[in-house]
N, C-alpha and C positions, 0 to 999 in steps of 0.2 A: 724674302729678300734677305741678303747676306749682311751681317753687321760689317760696320767701318772696319774692325779688327781683322776681320777675315777676307776682306774684299781685295781683289787683284788691282793693282794701279797700272793704268795705260794712259798712253799719250794720245791725245786728238789734235791734229793740226788742220784746221779748217776755219776759213773767214767767216762763215754763215753762223753767227750767233744762235739763230732760230733752230737751225738744224742741229747744232752742237747741244742745245737745251733738250730737244727730243731725243738725240741718241743717249744723252746722259741719263735720261729715265729708262730706257731700254737697256743700258748697260746694268744700272743698278740692279734689276730683277735677275741678272746673270752673275751677281757678286762682283760687278767690275766698277771700280772708281776711275773715272776719267779726269785727267788733267788737261784742260783745254788750252791750247795756244792758236792765235791767229794768224800767225807767220813763223817761218822758219827761224827768225831772230828770236821769237818769244820761246819756240821750241827748244832752241839751244840752251836758253837760260835755265829752262826745267831739267833738261838732260845733265847739263854739268853743274845742277845744283845738288844738294843731299837727296831732294825727290828722285833725282835720276837713277840712283842705284836701286829704288824700289820698283822701277817701271819693268814690267814683263810683257807689254804689248804696245803697238803704235798704229794708228789709223791716220792716213795721209789722203787730204784731197788731192786729186791730180793737179787743179790749178789752184795755186794760193798765193799769198804774198810772201816774198823772200824776206823783206825787212818791214818792221813796224811801221814805218812812215810811208810805205808804198800806198798808192791811191789805186793801182790796177793790179788784179792778180798775175803773177808771172807764169808763163807756160814752161820756164824751166826750173820751176819749183821742185817738181816731183823727183827730176834726176839729182838735183842738188840735196834734196832731203833725205833719198835713200843711199846716196853716197855718204852723206854725214852720219846717218844711223848705222851704216854698215862699219865705219870707221870708229865710231865712239862708243856705241851700243851694240855690239854685234850679237849678243845674246837676246835682244828684243826681237820679237816677232812681229813682222810688219804686215799690214793690209792697205791696200790702196782702193779708194772709192771715188766714184764720179757720178754725177746726175746727166752727164751729156753722153748720149749713145756713141757718137763718133769716136769720142776719147776712150769710152769703155771697150770699142771694138780695137782701137789702136794698141792700148797699153795691155790689152789681153794678148795680143801677139808678142808685144815687145817684152813683156815681163813674164811669158811663159815659162815655168820651171824655176822662177825666182821668186816673184811676189804674186799673190793672188789678188785679182782685182775685181771689186764688187760694184753693184749698181746702187744709187741712192733710191730709197723709197720702195726698194724691192728685196735687197740681200742683207739688211742689216742683221736679222736674226741669225742667218747662216754665218755671217762674218764674225760676230761676237761669239758665237758658240765655238768656231773655229780658232779664234784666238783664245778663248778660255781654256779649251782643250790643251792647246800646245804650252800655255803659261803652266797648267797643272803638272806638266812634265819637267819643268825648268827647277833646278836645285834652290835657286833663289826664292821661287814662290813656296816650295816646299817648307824651306827654312823660316820664311817670313810666316807662314801660316802657322806653324808648330810653336813658334814663339811670338804670336800675335800679342798677347797680353803685354808683354815686356817691351817690344817694340812700339806698341801704341803709347806706352807711359814715355819712351824716349821722345816720341814725336811730340806729344803733348806738352811736356815740360822742358825738354831740351832742345827741339827742334828738329827740323827734317834731316839736317847734316849729320846730327847724333843718331838718328834712327838709322840712317844709312851706314854710318859707321858701326853701330850695333850688328846690323845685318851682315857688314863686311868680315867682322869678327865670327859669327856664326857660320859663313861659308868658308873660313879658313881653318877650321877645327882639324880638317885632315891633312893640313900642310906639314910636310916634315923637314923642310929646310930651315935652318936657324934663323936667317934674316926675316923669313915670313912669321915664324913663330914670334921672335922678339917684336916684330910689327904689331901682331895681333896683341900682344901682351902690353905694349905701350898703348895702344888704342884702349884697352881696358882700363888702365890708370887714368887716362885723359877723360874717359867717360865718367868714371868714378868721381873725379875732380868737378866735372859738369853738373853732376847730382848735387853736389854740395853748393855750387855756385846758384843753382836754380832755388835751394832750400834757403839760401841767405836771402833771396827775393820773395819767396813764398812763406817761408817760416822763419824769420830773422831770430825768434826765440831759440831755434834749434841750432842754427848757424850764424852767430853774430858777423856783422861786418867786417870786425878785426881780423877775422881768421880767413877772409878771402880778399883783402885789400890792405897793402901795406902804405902807410902814409909817411913819407919822409920829407922833411922840410915843406909841408904843405903841397906836396906832389903825392897823388895817389897813383900807385902801381899795382895792377892786378897780381894776386898770388893765391895760392890755396895751401894752406897749412894743415894738411890732412891728419897729422897726429895731434894738433891742438882740437880739431873738430871732433876728433873720436874722443878725447878726454872730456870735451864738453857734454857729447851726447851721453856718455855713461855717468854724468853727474860729478866728474872730476872725483871719481872713487879713490880713496885712501886705502891701499891693502893692508898696510900696517895697523890703522887704526880701525879698519873695517867700518869706514864712514863715508857716506856721499857728502861732499861739500857743494853741491849744487843740483838743481833739477835734474831728475833721471829721464831721458828720452829713451835710452836703450840700455838694459840690464847687461852688465858687463860679462855676464856668463850666457847671454842669450845667442843662438845662432847666427842671428842677423849682425851682431856686433863681433863675433869670431870671423865671420864672412868678410865683414868691412875691413878688419884688422888684416886678415889674410891677403887681400887684394892689395892693400896699401903696402904691406911689408915684402910680400912675395914679387909684386909687380916690380917695385923698386929695385929689389936684389937681382931678379931674373934678367932684367933689360941689361944690367952691366956685369953678370955672371962671366966667369972664364969660362971659355969655349971649349977647353980640353976637360975640366975636370967638374964643374957643375953647371954646366949649360942647361937651361930649361928644355923640355921636351913639348911634344904637342899635347901631351896629357896635362902638363903644368898650364899650358894656355887654355885648354878645355876646361879644367878646374876653375880657372880665374873667371873666364867668360861666364860660365853657369853661376859663380858666385855673384857675378854682376847682376844677372837676371834676378836674383833674389833681392838684390839691393834696390833695383828698379821697383819691384813688386812693393817692396817695403815703403819706397818713396811715395807710391801711389795711395797707400793707406794713411799716410801722416799728412798729405796735402788734400786728398780727396775729401768727399762727403763723411762727416764724422771724425775726420782726422785732425781734430783740433789740437793735439799733440801736449796737452796739459801734462806732463811727465807724471811719473809717479815715484814713491818712496819706498825703498825695499826696506823690509824690517826684518 
């Protein structure tokens, strides 16, 4: 069985919960994690959420509910579903499945050359193997697998949307256009801020609430003062006196502190840099993305088992 970090994420749209449970077990043995929806409406919620960016395959029952409140499966479901996925998730490989022989015969003809149609109770292994094979050729799966450790941290502590944003950054490393480069860098900066917002919840000793919430006349407004957070994390080190005036969570000369400071300062400067003289390049974006991966792995250490975060004193 493949670990959760290495699993391919695929969508299953089928109103039969017992069938979904059985297919879920078969999929797990092939390194596939299924996200189940019982209707097209529910499927849209998955595709359009952060989890949608991580999808690399979809399995559609021929007849299913179009809306969550429907009481009878809709025969027009499959046309609506394939049309929707073609428009919203064109890179996702699609397989169609049915347990009704006349429907299998009909859609095998109708979808010939477009979608592969399979029979329930007979073709699941062949279908899952085919989807997995196509997924392995996708850039998104290759990037997700290569950086599974950092993406897993983002998913667990920052949420599905953040994990999807991180994957988007990884897939944009070869982009050469300045707007795309700046977009990637802006995403990196936002993800760094999300790390500190999560730490304020999980490790308030490391990131006090005062650095992520501005209270003005009794009204709390979200803000992230990254500069003050970094000062706090390095123990408010005084370089002139060579003294730490607080608990040290990150040594001020450690790689993780330097990387955190680089993301904060370079991302801020690069987004607003003059396009003619000092615009960021794709290498700038790549450097910041990979620095962010280290920040995420550091986060895992300080919030995971054994990451009690009692700081240390440099002598």
